[in-house]
C-alpha positions as CSV (number, residue, x, y, z in Angstrom):
1,M,-0.8,4.4,-6.8
2,R,-1.3,4.4,-3.0
3,Q,-5.0,3.9,-3.3
4,V,-4.5,1.0,-5.8
5,R,-2.0,-0.7,-3.4
6,R,-4.4,-0.3,-0.5
7,T,-7.3,-1.8,-2.5
8,A,-5.0,-4.7,-3.6
9,N,-4.0,-5.3,0.0
10,R,-7.6,-5.5,1.1
11,V,-8.6,-7.8,-1.7
12,L,-5.7,-10.1,-1.1
13,L,-6.2,-10.2,2.7
14,G,-10.0,-10.8,2.2
15,L,-9.4,-13.7,-0.3
16,T,-6.7,-15.2,2.0
17,G,-9.0,-15.0,5.0
18,V,-11.9,-16.6,3.1
19,V,-9.6,-19.5,1.9
20,L,-8.1,-20.1,5.3
21,L,-11.5,-19.9,7.0
22,G,-13.1,-22.3,4.5
23,T,-10.2,-24.7,4.7
24,G,-10.1,-24.6,8.5
25,G,-13.8,-25.1,8.8
26,T,-13.7,-28.1,6.4
27,V,-10.8,-29.6,8.4
28,L,-12.6,-29.2,11.7
29,L,-15.9,-30.4,10.3
30,G,-14.4,-33.6,9.0
31,G,-11.6,-34.2,11.5
32,L,-13.7,-33.9,14.6
33,G,-16.8,-35.6,13.1
34,L,-18.9,-32.5,13.7
35,A,-21.3,-33.3,10.9
36,A,-22.5,-36.5,12.6
37,R,-22.5,-34.8,16.1
38,W,-24.6,-31.9,14.9
39,N,-26.8,-34.0,12.5
40,L,-25.8,-31.8,9.6
41,D,-27.2,-32.8,6.2
42,L,-24.2,-32.5,4.0
43,P,-24.3,-32.9,0.2
44,D,-23.5,-36.4,-1.1
45,N,-20.3,-35.3,-2.8
46,W,-19.0,-33.6,0.3
47,P,-15.2,-34.5,0.4
48,W,-14.6,-34.8,4.1
49,A,-17.4,-35.6,6.5
50,E,-15.9,-38.2,8.8
51,P,-12.5,-38.4,10.6
52,D,-11.4,-41.4,8.5
53,D,-12.3,-39.7,5.2
54,V,-9.7,-38.1,2.9
55,L,-10.0,-34.8,1.2
56,L,-8.7,-36.1,-2.1
57,S,-9.0,-39.7,-3.2
58,E,-6.0,-41.5,-4.7
59,Q,-7.7,-41.3,-8.1
60,N,-8.1,-37.6,-7.9
61,R,-4.5,-37.1,-6.7
62,T,-3.0,-39.2,-9.5
63,R,-5.4,-38.4,-12.3
64,W,-3.0,-36.3,-14.5
65,T,0.4,-37.2,-13.1
66,D,1.2,-39.4,-16.1
67,T,0.5,-36.7,-18.6
68,G,3.4,-34.6,-19.9
69,W,1.9,-31.2,-19.2
70,W,1.0,-31.8,-15.5
71,W,4.2,-31.2,-13.6
72,P,5.4,-28.2,-15.7
73,T,1.9,-26.6,-15.1
74,V,2.1,-27.3,-11.4
75,I,5.6,-25.9,-11.1
76,A,4.8,-22.8,-13.2
77,A,1.6,-22.1,-11.1
78,L,3.5,-22.5,-7.8
79,A,6.3,-20.2,-9.1
80,V,3.8,-17.5,-10.1
81,I,2.1,-17.7,-6.7
82,V,5.5,-17.5,-4.9
83,L,6.5,-14.5,-6.9
84,L,3.2,-12.7,-6.3
85,L,3.5,-13.4,-2.6
86,L,7.1,-12.1,-2.5
87,W,6.1,-8.9,-4.4
88,W,3.2,-8.4,-2.0
89,L,5.5,-8.9,1.0
90,L,8.2,-6.5,-0.3
91,A,5.4,-3.9,-1.1
92,Q,4.3,-4.1,2.6
93,L,7.9,-3.8,4.0
94,R,8.9,-0.9,1.8
95,R,8.3,2.4,3.6
96,H,7.1,5.2,1.4
97,R,6.6,7.8,4.1
98,L,9.1,9.2,6.6
99,N,7.6,9.1,10.1
100,E,10.2,11.2,11.8
101,I,13.2,13.5,11.2
102,L,16.3,13.8,13.3
103,V,16.8,17.4,14.2
104,D,20.1,18.8,15.5
105,S,19.1,20.3,18.9
106,G,22.6,21.6,19.6
107,D,23.2,19.4,22.7
108,G,24.8,16.5,20.8
109,E,21.9,14.2,21.2
110,G,19.3,15.6,18.7
111,A,15.6,15.6,18.7
112,L,12.9,13.8,16.7
113,L,10.4,15.8,14.6
114,R,7.2,14.1,13.5
115,G,7.1,13.8,9.8
116,R,3.3,14.3,9.5
117,A,3.6,17.6,11.4
118,L,6.2,18.9,9.0
119,E,4.2,17.7,6.0
120,A,1.0,19.4,7.3
121,V,2.8,22.7,7.9
122,L,4.6,22.6,4.6
123,A,1.4,21.8,2.7
124,A,-0.5,24.6,4.4
125,E,2.1,27.1,3.7
126,T,2.4,26.0,0.1
127,E,-1.3,26.2,-0.4
128,S,-1.2,29.8,0.8
129,L,1.0,30.7,-2.2
130,E,-0.8,32.5,-5.0
131,G,-1.8,30.2,-7.8
132,V,-1.7,27.0,-5.8
133,E,-5.1,25.3,-5.4
134,R,-3.9,22.3,-3.5
135,A,-0.6,20.8,-2.2
136,D,0.0,17.2,-1.4
137,V,3.3,16.8,0.5
138,R,5.1,13.7,1.5
139,L,8.5,13.2,3.3
140,T,10.7,10.3,2.0
141,G,14.3,9.3,2.4
142,R,16.0,8.7,5.7
143,R,15.4,10.6,8.9
144,T,18.9,12.1,8.7
145,E,18.5,13.0,5.0
146,P,14.8,13.7,4.3
147,R,13.4,14.5,0.9
148,V,10.2,16.1,0.0
149,R,7.8,14.9,-2.8
150,A,5.2,17.5,-3.6
151,V,2.3,17.4,-6.0
152,L,0.9,20.9,-6.6
153,T,-2.4,21.6,-8.3
154,L,-2.2,25.0,-9.9
155,A,-5.0,27.4,-10.8
156,P,-5.5,28.2,-14.4
157,H,-4.0,31.7,-14.0
158,A,-0.9,30.5,-12.1
159,D,2.6,30.9,-13.5
160,P,4.5,27.7,-12.9
161,G,7.9,29.4,-12.7
162,T,6.7,31.9,-10.1
163,V,5.1,29.2,-8.0
164,L,8.3,27.1,-8.0
165,L,10.4,30.1,-7.2
166,R,8.2,31.0,-4.2
167,L,8.1,27.4,-3.1
168,A,11.9,27.3,-2.9
169,D,12.4,30.7,-1.4
170,E,9.5,30.6,1.1
171,S,8.0,27.3,1.9
172,M,11.1,25.1,1.6
173,A,13.3,27.7,3.3
174,H,11.0,27.9,6.3
175,A,10.8,24.1,6.4
176,R,14.6,23.8,6.4
177,G,14.9,26.5,9.1
178,S,12.3,25.0,11.4
179,A,13.8,21.5,11.1
180,G,17.4,22.7,11.4
181,L,18.4,21.1,8.1
182,D,21.2,22.3,5.8
183,R,19.4,20.9,2.8
184,L,16.0,19.5,2.0
185,P,15.7,18.4,-1.6
186,V,12.3,18.5,-3.2
187,D,10.7,16.7,-6.1
188,V,7.8,18.7,-7.5
189,R,5.0,17.6,-9.8
190,L,2.7,20.2,-11.2
191,R,-0.9,19.7,-12.2
192,A,-3.5,21.9,-13.7
193,V,-6.8,22.2,-11.9
194,R,-9.7,20.8,-13.8
195,H,-13.1,22.5,-13.7
196,R,-16.3,20.9,-14.7
197,A,-17.8,22.2,-17.9
198,E,-21.1,24.1,-17.3
199,R,-23.9,24.2,-19.7
200,V,-24.9,27.7,-20.7
201,S,-28.5,28.1,-21.9
């Protein structure tokens, strides 16, 4: 999901940049009369080549305004664009990863622990457990009430119950102790490792 969101962001940003760059270039080219100054040979149907030209003629602007489907289509298209932009904005503002944790240092002020550091330590210790091929760990929640989301890739011989028990008794217990937390809830997803089939001759 994160990779899909990152790709969608890049595509949207790229398309937005291309549209803005093309529109801005067209406005500058026509508004400042750059085509005549630079002796550019523009196509005959170029919409805006001189400062007095208009981008859309009156005929083009009013071509379909008298038809019944025009305004509902325009309003629906604009509503879809606004909803998509709002969804994109909310997706950017929503924080999926906890950057820091507030640790009780005993002096009444507290200290901040980097979330990435705790994630790295927790993932390394979890991967050292027998039967765990890979551990992807992410901190979520608030810095005063962090939560852990872990995706564990298990080896074919691993016992899921034993892995979960050792995760709770060892890895999570050590994480709670090092961060000075009374509780650290964890949401675990288990996956089986996939090996490529090999041809036997």
